[in-house]
Structures are given as C-alpha cells and as structure tokens.
N, CA, C and O atoms as a DFTB+ gen file, in Angstrom:
248 C
 N C O
     1  1      -6.802      -6.333      18.239
     2  2      -7.098      -6.543      16.839
     3  2      -5.831      -6.298      16.021
     4  3      -5.017      -5.439      16.360
     5  1      -5.680      -7.052      14.955
     6  2      -4.571      -6.831      14.031
     7  2      -5.135      -6.493      12.661
     8  3      -6.214      -6.952      12.285
     9  1      -4.386      -5.680      11.919
    10  2      -4.835      -5.250      10.599
    11  2      -4.148      -6.078       9.521
    12  3      -2.925      -6.214       9.505
    13  1      -4.962      -6.630       8.616
    14  2      -4.458      -7.384       7.464
    15  2      -5.107      -6.820       6.204
    16  3      -6.080      -6.070       6.273
    17  1      -4.549      -7.197       5.050
    18  2      -5.037      -6.693       3.771
    19  2      -5.612      -7.834       2.952
    20  3      -4.920      -8.806       2.651
    21  1      -6.883      -7.710       2.594
    22  2      -7.494      -8.714       1.726
    23  2      -6.930      -8.575       0.313
    24  3      -6.307      -7.563      -0.010
    25  1      -7.144      -9.576      -0.520
    26  2      -6.606      -9.549      -1.875
    27  2      -7.127      -8.387      -2.704
    28  3      -6.454      -7.933      -3.629
    29  1      -8.323      -7.901      -2.381
    30  2      -8.887      -6.768      -3.125
    31  2      -8.330      -5.430      -2.643
    32  3      -8.752      -4.379      -3.128
    33  1      -7.392      -5.451      -1.697
    34  2      -6.742      -4.247      -1.208
    35  2      -7.384      -3.623       0.018
    36  3      -6.828      -2.692       0.600
    37  1      -8.545      -4.121       0.421
    38  2      -9.216      -3.580       1.599
    39  2      -8.517      -4.034       2.873
    40  3      -8.205      -5.212       3.048
    41  1      -8.279      -3.070       3.756
    42  2      -7.708      -3.377       5.071
    43  2      -8.836      -3.811       5.985
    44  3      -9.935      -3.259       5.936
    45  1      -8.561      -4.799       6.816
    46  2      -9.569      -5.268       7.753
    47  2      -8.902      -5.616       9.073
    48  3      -7.747      -6.042       9.107
    49  1      -9.641      -5.431      10.156
    50  2      -9.148      -5.798      11.477
    51  2      -9.709      -7.156      11.848
    52  3     -10.894      -7.429      11.659
    53  1      -8.831      -8.010      12.385
    54  2      -9.287      -9.338      12.806
    55  2      -8.861      -9.578      14.256
    56  3      -7.893      -8.997      14.745
    57  1      -9.595     -10.428      14.906
    58  2      -9.303     -10.803      16.282
    59  2      -8.328     -11.983      16.264
    60  3      -8.715     -13.084      15.872
    61  1      -7.082     -11.779      16.677
    62  2      -6.102     -12.865      16.610
    63  2      -6.417     -14.018      17.560
    64  3      -5.892     -15.118      17.389
    65  1      -7.269     -13.779      18.558
    66  2      -7.639     -14.848      19.476
    67  2      -8.526     -15.892      18.802
    68  3      -8.672     -17.005      19.306
    69  1      -9.121     -15.528      17.656
    70  2     -10.000     -16.458      16.947
    71  2      -9.296     -17.206      15.812
    72  3      -9.907     -18.033      15.135
    73  1      -8.004     -16.911      15.606
    74  2      -7.269     -17.587      14.528
    75  2      -6.990     -19.027      14.937
    76  3      -6.469     -19.300      16.018
    77  1      -7.349     -19.931      14.049
    78  2      -7.084     -21.350      14.287
    79  2      -5.832     -21.783      13.526
    80  3      -4.937     -22.408      14.096
    81  1      -5.773     -21.441      12.214
    82  2      -4.602     -21.777      11.414
    83  2      -4.314     -20.661      10.420
    84  3      -5.197     -19.891      10.043
    85  1      -3.041     -20.597      10.003
    86  2      -2.613     -19.691       8.938
    87  2      -1.801     -20.540       7.970
    88  3      -0.767     -21.098       8.337
    89  1      -2.276     -20.631       6.735
    90  2      -1.619     -21.457       5.727
    91  2      -1.209     -20.593       4.542
    92  3      -1.878     -19.616       4.207
    93  1      -0.095     -20.970       3.912
    94  2       0.294     -20.292       2.672
    95  2       0.459     -21.349       1.601
    96  3       1.309     -22.235       1.693
    97  1      -0.385     -21.231       0.570
    98  2      -0.447     -22.316      -0.401
    99  2      -0.871     -21.848      -1.789
   100  3      -1.867     -22.426      -2.224
   101  1      -0.348     -20.963      -2.539
   102  2       0.645     -19.948      -2.172
   103  2       0.014     -18.722      -1.509
   104  3       0.719     -17.942      -0.868
   105  1      -1.319     -18.537      -1.653
   106  2      -1.962     -17.410      -0.962
   107  2      -2.047     -17.725       0.529
   108  3      -2.113     -18.888       0.927
   109  1      -2.043     -16.687       1.336
   110  2      -2.146     -16.863       2.783
   111  2      -3.616     -16.918       3.168
   112  3      -4.369     -15.973       2.934
   113  1      -4.014     -18.038       3.763
   114  2      -5.398     -18.258       4.177
   115  2      -5.435     -18.333       5.698
   116  3      -4.761     -19.158       6.314
   117  1      -6.239     -17.452       6.288
   118  2      -6.429     -17.465       7.740
   119  2      -7.762     -18.139       8.020
   120  3      -8.803     -17.718       7.516
   121  1      -7.718     -19.197       8.834
   122  2      -8.931     -19.904       9.249
   123  2      -9.222     -19.553      10.703
   124  3      -8.325     -19.518      11.546
   125  1     -10.491     -19.296      10.974
   126  2     -10.905     -18.901      12.314
   127  2     -11.659     -20.034      12.997
   128  3     -12.165     -20.946      12.343
   129  1     -11.726     -19.962      14.310
   130  2     -12.447     -20.977      15.083
   131  2     -13.935     -20.973      14.758
   132  3     -14.641     -21.936      15.060
   133  1     -14.412     -19.896      14.145
   134  2     -15.825     -19.782      13.777
   135  2     -16.146     -20.521      12.479
   136  3     -17.313     -20.668      12.115
   137  1     -15.097     -20.988      11.776
   138  2     -15.292     -21.660      10.496
   139  2     -15.062     -20.737       9.310
   140  3     -14.957     -21.201       8.174
   141  1     -14.982     -19.440       9.560
   142  2     -14.744     -18.457       8.496
   143  2     -13.291     -18.514       8.055
   144  3     -12.405     -18.846       8.842
   145  1     -13.054     -18.187       6.790
   146  2     -11.702     -18.119       6.242
   147  2     -11.574     -16.847       5.423
   148  3     -12.525     -16.420       4.768
   149  1     -10.376     -16.235       5.465
   150  2     -10.103     -15.101       4.596
   151  2      -8.724     -15.283       3.971
   152  3      -7.830     -15.891       4.561
   153  1      -8.575     -14.747       2.773
   154  2      -7.294     -14.769       2.076
   155  2      -6.711     -13.369       2.176
   156  3      -7.392     -12.383       1.897
   157  1      -5.435     -13.288       2.580
   158  2      -4.800     -11.992       2.789
   159  2      -3.498     -11.884       1.997
   160  3      -2.917     -12.886       1.580
   161  1      -3.057     -10.637       1.803
   162  2      -1.817     -10.374       1.068
   163  2      -0.577     -10.656       1.913
   164  3       0.472     -11.014       1.379
   165  1      -0.698     -10.494       3.228
   166  2       0.446     -10.718       4.103
   167  2       0.880     -12.186       4.056
   168  3       0.065     -13.083       3.844
   169  1       2.167     -12.405       4.256
   170  2       2.683     -13.774       4.287
   171  2       2.307     -14.420       5.627
   172  3       1.876     -13.746       6.562
   173  1       2.481     -15.718       5.688
   174  2       2.220     -16.450       6.928
   175  2       3.094     -15.886       8.048
   176  3       2.627     -15.700       9.172
   177  1       4.352     -15.616       7.741
   178  2       5.279     -15.085       8.744
   179  2       4.871     -13.676       9.194
   180  3       4.980     -13.345      10.374
   181  1       4.404     -12.852       8.253
   182  2       3.944     -11.502       8.614
   183  2       2.746     -11.573       9.566
   184  3       2.667     -10.808      10.527
   185  1       1.820     -12.490       9.296
   186  2       0.662     -12.654      10.183
   187  2       1.145     -13.109      11.555
   188  3       0.673     -12.621      12.581
   189  1       2.076     -14.035      11.565
   190  2       2.645     -14.526      12.819
   191  2       3.273     -13.373      13.603
   192  3       3.059     -13.260      14.810
   193  1       4.037     -12.528      12.936
   194  2       4.675     -11.387      13.590
   195  2       3.646     -10.385      14.116
   196  3       3.828      -9.820      15.195
   197  1       2.570     -10.163      13.364
   198  2       1.500      -9.271      13.819
   199  2       0.850      -9.794      15.097
   200  3       0.576      -9.029      16.022
   201  1       0.606     -11.106      15.138
   202  2      -0.006     -11.712      16.321
   203  2       0.944     -11.601      17.512
   204  3       0.517     -11.273      18.619
   205  1       2.222     -11.871      17.288
   206  2       3.211     -11.760      18.376
   207  2       3.260     -10.336      18.918
   208  3       3.267     -10.134      20.132
   209  1       3.294      -9.346      18.023
   210  2       3.329      -7.942      18.447
   211  2       2.073      -7.577      19.236
   212  3       2.143      -6.878      20.246
   213  1       0.931      -8.057      18.765
   214  2      -0.344      -7.803      19.450
   215  2      -0.290      -8.361      20.872
   216  3      -0.669      -7.682      21.826
   217  1       0.177      -9.586      21.005
   218  2       0.222     -10.224      22.324
   219  2       1.224      -9.523      23.252
   220  3       0.952      -9.358      24.442
   221  1       2.370      -9.115      22.719
   222  2       3.348      -8.390      23.534
   223  2       2.749      -7.092      24.050
   224  3       2.914      -6.745      25.219
   225  1       2.052      -6.376      23.174
   226  2       1.419      -5.123      23.556
   227  2       0.336      -5.352      24.589
   228  3       0.192      -4.571      25.530
   229  1      -0.424      -6.416      24.417
   230  2      -1.513      -6.740      25.337
   231  2      -0.973      -7.043      26.723
   232  3      -1.508      -6.546      27.715
   233  1       0.073      -7.846      26.810
   234  2       0.622      -8.240      28.107
   235  2       1.412      -7.107      28.753
   236  3       1.549      -7.075      29.976
   237  1       1.929      -6.187      27.961
   238  2       2.662      -5.047      28.505
   239  2       1.737      -4.100      29.261
   240  3       2.180      -3.375      30.152
   241  1       0.455      -4.105      28.909
   242  2      -0.528      -3.229      29.541
   243  2      -0.998      -3.753      30.884
   244  3      -1.568      -3.011      31.684
   245  1      -0.760      -5.025      31.128
   246  2      -1.261      -5.629      32.386
   247  2      -0.353      -5.353      33.555
   248  3      -0.634      -5.789      34.671
C-alpha cells in the first residue's frame, strides 16, 4: 500500500496494483481498475515514485 493525501488533507492508503492511470490536469487524478477515481495533492511524478519505491520494497522481500 502507498500513502497519498486527498485534497481535504486526509491521508489514505491505496493499492498501487489497482492503479490504471495517473493524470495531472492540473490536479492529480488517480484512476483505478475498479472505476473509482481520487484526486490527490501529490504530483503525478510523486505518485510514480511512491509506486516504484513500493515495488522495490516488495521485490526485495522475495
């Protein structure tokens, strides 16, 4: 799970395996394979870096 911040300031954990797209227009919108979307404070690049770090950590444990 990765932690992101919604526009209202609440931190939330999301499953990066369910992310379909991340768009910045200008707000960052994360779309999931479930059809759900959330808007977050993090930039598109920050979300990308969080997912990369999550995957590195996951594979390091194997």
